[in-house]
N, C-alpha and C positions, 0 to 999 in steps of 0.2 A: 237456227239463227233467224231473228225476226227481220221482216223487210225494213229497209232504212226509213226512219221517220224524219231525220234531218241529217245533214252532213255539214260539219264545219272543216275548213281547210286552212292550212298555212301555205301560201302560194309558193311555187318553186323559188328556190334560192340557190345562188352559186357562190362559191367561196374560193379565193385564191389561197395557194399555199406556198409559204416561202420555201418549203423543202423540195419543191419540184413536183408533188403530187398533182395529179390533173385536176381541173375544176371538179367540183362535186355538186350534185343535185340532191336535195332532200324535200320531203313533204310529210306532213302529219295529217291524217284524217281522223275525225271523231265521228262515228255513226251512232247517233242518239237512239237508245232503246234497243240496239241490236245486241245479240247474245250468241256465243258459241261456248261449248264446254272446253275445259282447260286442255284436255288431250287433244281435241281438234285444233285449238289455237297453237298447241306446241308443234304439231304436225305441219300446219300451214306456215308457221314461222320458220321452220327448218327448211321447207321447200322455198320459201322466199329468199332466205339467206344463201341458197345454192344458185340463185340466178346470177348469170355472169354480170360482173360490174357492180353487184350489190355489196356495200361495205358493211352495213348494219341494218337489221330488220326486227321489228317488234309489233307482234300482233297479239294483243292482250286486252283484257277488260281494264277500264280505266280506274282501277283501284288507287288507294293512296301510295301503296308500294310501287305499282307500276308506273305511276306518275314520277315518282322518285327516280326510277330507273330510266325513265325517258330523259329526266334532267341530267342524268349521268352521261347520256348520249349527246348532250349539248343541245336538245331539242325541247320544246315547250308546247304543251297542249293549249288550245284556245280557252278563254275564260268560261266558267260556267259548266265545265265538263262533269259529269256525274259517274259514280262507280258503276252505274248500269248501263254506261255507254261503251262501245267498242272502240279501241284505239289501234290505229294502224299508222306506224311511222317508219319510214325507210330512207336511208341515205345511200346514194349510189354514185358511181364515177361520173354519170352524166345523165341527161334527161331521157335518152333512149333506153337505158337500163333501168331507171326509175319507172318509166312507163310500162316496160315489160314486167317489172316486179309487181306493180299494182294490177295489171292485167291477170297475172297468176293468182294473186290474192282474191280478186273478185270472182275468178272461175272456181277457185277452191272452195270458197265459202259458199258460193251458189250451189255447188255440187253437194253440199252437206246441208243445205237449208231445205227443210220439208215444206216451207211455205212458198218457195218459188215455183212457178208454173203449177200452183194448186188446181187440180181439177175442179171445175165447176160443181158446186153442191158438195164437195168433199169436206169432211170435218177438219177444223183447224187443229193443229197439234196442242196438247196440253201445255199449260204454262206453269204448273205448280206439280210438286211430287204427289200430292194428294189427288189432284184431278187425274194425273196419269195413272195412278193405281185404281181410281175409280173406274176408269175407262178399260183397263187391261186386267184387272184382278191382281191378287197378291201373288208375290214371287220374290225375286231377288232385285233389290234396287241398287244400282251402281251409282255411286255418289263421286262426281269428278267436278269439283268447283274449288275455288281458293279455299285454303284451310279454314279461314275465319268464318266462312259460311257453311261448312260441312256438317256441323253440329245440328243446326236447324233442320237441314234437309234429311239428315239420318234420323233424328227423332221424329220427324214427320213420317218417315217410312216405318219405323218401329211402331208408332201409334196405330198404323193402318195394317199391322199384322205382317210386315215384310221383313225378310232377312235382308242384311245390307252389306254391301262391299264398298268400303270407303278408299277409293283410290288417292284421294287428297292427302297431302302431307302437311306439316306445320299446323297440326291440330293439338291444342293444349292436352297434356296427359290428363288433367281433371275432367275434360269433356270426354275423353276416351273412356275413363272409368265409369262415368255417369252413363254413357250409352250402353256399355257392357252390362251394368247392373239392370238397367231397364229391359235390355234383351233377355237376360237370365230370367227375370221375373214373368216374362211372356213367352218363354220357351223359343227364343229366336236367337240367331247367330249374327254377330257383328264381325265382319272380316276387315281389319284395319283398325284405326287409319294407317295410311302409307302401305296399303296391301297392294302390291303390283301385280300378283299372279294368283289365278285360281281356275280350276277346271271342274264344272258342275254339269252333270249329265252329258258329258262329252263335249261341252261347249267351253272354250277358253275365254277367260275374262282377264282384261288388262294385258300385260305381257305374258304370253303363254305360247308354248311350242305345240306342234302337231305331233302328239305322242299316241301311242297305242292304248287302247282300252286293256284293262288287266285287273289282277286281283289285289293290288296295293292301294290302300287309302292312305293318303298323305295329309298331315296336318302340319302346316309350315309357318313359323314365325321368321320367314326368310323368303323373298321373291326369287332372286337368282339362284339361292341355294336349292329351292325347289325345282328350278329349271335345269340345274346341273343334274340332280338326282333323277328326275324324270326322264331326261335325255339319255342318261346312262342305261336305265332300265329298258328304254325303247331300243337302244343299240343292241341289248342282250335278248331281243325278242319278246320282253315282258311288257307290262304296262300298268296303268293306273285306273281305278275305279272313280276316284275323285281326288282333287287337290283343293284343300280348303286353306287359304292364307288366313292368318289371324293378326298380322301386323307385327312389325319388327320389335315393339314394345311389349308384346302381350306377356313374355316370360320375364319381364323386369320385376324388381321388388314391388314397385308402385302398383302395376297392373295385376299381378299375381296369377298370371294364366287364366283369366276369366274366359276368354274365348277358346282357349285351347281345350278346356274341359268340355265345353259344348261341343266343339268340333270332334273331339275324340269319341264322344258318346254318339254322335250322328254317323260317322263312318263305322262305329262298332255296330249299329243297327242296320247297316246297308248289306243286304244279302249278296251283293256283288264282291264285297271286300273279304278277303281272307287274311290278310295281314296288314296291320297298321304301322305307319312310320311317322314319329314326331321329330320334325326338322326345326332347328333354331340356331339364330346367332347366339353368342355366349349368353346363357341365362343366368339369372340370380340363383345361386346354388339352393336356397331354401324352396324356390318355386320348382325347380328341376326335381328335387327330392319329393315334393308334394305331388307332382304329376306322376312320378314313377309309382308312388303308392296307390294313386288313383288308378293307374293303368292295370293294377293287379285285380281291380273289381270288374274289368271289362270281360266280355266273353271271348274276344279275339286277341291273339298275341300283339304286343307293341314292342316295337324297336325304336330306340332313341339315337338320333344323330344330332348332338349338340356340339356346335363348332366351339374349339378352345383347346388350350394346352393340355395334352394327355388324352384328348378324345380322338376317335377315328375321324379321318377326313371324309369328305363327301363321297369320294370313289369308294373307299373302304366300306362306308355304309351302305352303298349300292351293292357291293359285292356280298355283304352280310345278308342282305335282303334276298339276293338271288340264291344264295345257299339255302336259306330257309325255304324257299319256294322250290328247291330242287332244280333250279335252272343253271345251265353251264355258264360259267364267267367267261366272256370273250376276251381277246386281247384288245384293249381300247384303242381306237383308231389314233394313229399319229402321222403326221405329214412332216418328217424332219429330214435334214441334211446330215452328212457325216459329222460327227463331233469328235475332235481330237482332244480328250480330257486333259492330256498331258500338257496341252497348249493353252489350257484355259487361263485367262489373265485374271489377276487380282484387281478388283475395282468395285464400284458401287452398284448394287442392284436398285433399279427404279420401277415400282409397279404402278401402273395408271389404269384404274379400274372404273367400270361402269356399274359393277354389281358389288354391293356392300359385303355380303357373305363370302364372295369369292375372294374379295380383298382381305377380309379377316382370315380366311383359311391360308392365303399366301403369306400373311404376316406370321402365323403361327408356324408355318413350316420354314420360313426364313429365320425365325428365332432359334428353331431347333438346329438348323443346319449351318447358319452363318455365326450364331451367337452374339456378336458385337452388333448392338442397334445401330451404330454408325455406318454399318456396312449395307444398310437398305432402308428405303423409304418407300411406303405404300399410300397412295392416295385414292380415296373413293369419290369419284366425280358425280356419283349419284346421291351423295349425302344431302340432306335437306339444305344446308347453308350454302351449297354449290348450285342448287337448282331453283333457288328464289328468283322469280322472274325470267327464267330461261327453261327451254325444254330440257328433259332428261337426256343424259349422254347416250342412251340407247336409241334415241330418236335423232338428236342433233349432236354430231361428234366433234364440232368445231374447236370447243374449248380444250377437250382432251387432245386433239390432234395438234393445236398449238403448243400445249405443254409437251407433246411428244418431241416436236421439233427443237424446243428450248432444251429439253432434257438430253437429246441426242447430241446437242452441240457442246454440252458440258464434258470436258476431257476426263472428268473423274467417273463418268458413267461407263460401265462396262457392259451391262446387260439391261434392256427394258422388258418388262413383263406386262402384257396387255390381256384383257379378256375381250371377246367379241361375241355378243349374244344375239341370236337369231331368234325367229318367231313372229307371231302376230303383234302388230303394234310397234315393233322395232323398226330401225332403219331398212329400207328396202334393198339395199346393197352396200353394206358397210366395207366390204373389202374394196370396192371402187374407189373409196376415199383414203383408207388405210395403206393399201399396198403401194401406191405411188410414193407415199411419205417413207415407207420402210426402203424401197428400192433406192430412192434419192440419198437417204442417209447412209445406207451401206455403200453406196458408190463414192462417198467422200471420206469415210473413216471406218476403222475395225471396231465394230459393235455388233452384239448379238441381240436378236429380237426373239422372244418367245411368246406365243399366243395360246391361250386356252379358248377354243371355239365351241360354243354351247349351242347345240341344236340338233335337229333330226333330219333324216332325208326327206321328209314330207314338208318341211318348213318352206314358206314361200321364196326365201332368199336362195335356196339350194344349197345344202350343206357342202356337197362335193365341189361345186363351182367356187364357192367361197374359200374352202381349204386349198384348192389349187392355185388361186389367185394370190393368197397370202404366202403360200409356199414358193411360188415362183418369184416373189418379190425378195425372198431370202429369210423368211421367218421360219422358225421351228413351231409346228402347229400341232396341238394335242386336243383330243376330245375330253380329257381329264384335267381339270384345273389343278389338282394336287400333283399330277405327273409334270405338268408344265412348270409349276413353281419349283419342283425339285430340280429339274434341269436347269432353270434360270439361276438357282442358287449354286449349282455345281459350275456353271460357266462364269460366275462372278469370282471364282477363285477357290481356294482350299475350303473344304467344308469339314465339319467335325465328324460326320457320320460316314461320309464316302459313299453312301448309297444313292441310287438314281431311281 
């Protein structure tokens, strides 16, 4: 983030509320010419919203979209604000809470700013993608800017001979195709758009878990699907040579597996890889068929794990991989309470997910076991339309937690199914926020909560501690999302298969 060139403020304002809500204080700051990437701003927003007394906080670039979101909060930016300016808007219960929130923002942004306390004579940080590449040399460029700006930055990186990981979402599919065609012509790889997870040379990019190195090369058109798969391999004592995300749309009919082909060839050429696994959200059938045919031309065996009806779930896919490697399949960890299946109640199953592939997998299992679509509803809170102008739910859990409280209060709800995804970039202690909600809900009504906990023992949040906290609150916790979904279906009432 650049030093402040200027700062515009809307002074403190207090408002009386007829409903007995205490006086509120609010302030908008616009820091002209300042910049921070979207991941940093999401994290700082989440930290600010967690400050005691803060009702709403928005730290974002002053794009047209974000100015509209600011208006939705009942706040207004000063005249003349530019999309190149940083917007900080906070509403709190009182001026003390507001002041504490702004202190946190200042400290958080200063800690991430390479220009603060710049040593005398030290080079200033590069201001463009091209200048950064000129200074550091070619490699992988990670693009994390609002979607409307991602194309230009990614094309800049490709023109300089760099592979690209596009974390940004809301990138038009036409731009994705253009980028991947340019990359193919230059022998480069585009991971994304909306690529949330990758591991290259042992380094995790985006949301990634601390997994072991090993013989499996993963090509993934699925972020949390890749996390589930690699965490299960890690639990079995195996690991990955690389995880190359290609973006959730890569196996769509429009994109046609453009990056998947390149990524498959790259891991096939990697001497550390013995077996290749291609993971994807439900693909276009013709694209899946073409990739299966392409896989027969590679030197190394390729296994397919394609989410959808009639396909193996991610846990089964991990087990098939372990069998191919000659590695014993462990009993997947679970932290569950005694379940009296005869006492299972008939009612609705509600799934509240942060991972799209985990949500898809749960929907497939629910369709198989419950049959009637009216018996279950699954929501992916990480979907593009729910992350516009707000942090991803793996960073900021508040939207999903509010929905949890509302869903639990519905007498028709018998079971709530959640995923909790650990790893780098994710919430530092998700159980600290989720467990109290679960305990409070179970203290007031008879309801079951089932959780798939995706992580490894080396993740910074601490897998065992997270599992223990969630289990103590009364949840049934599973390392396998598929096993969690099956139990949730069984607890929701009579199932068609009767299997667990």
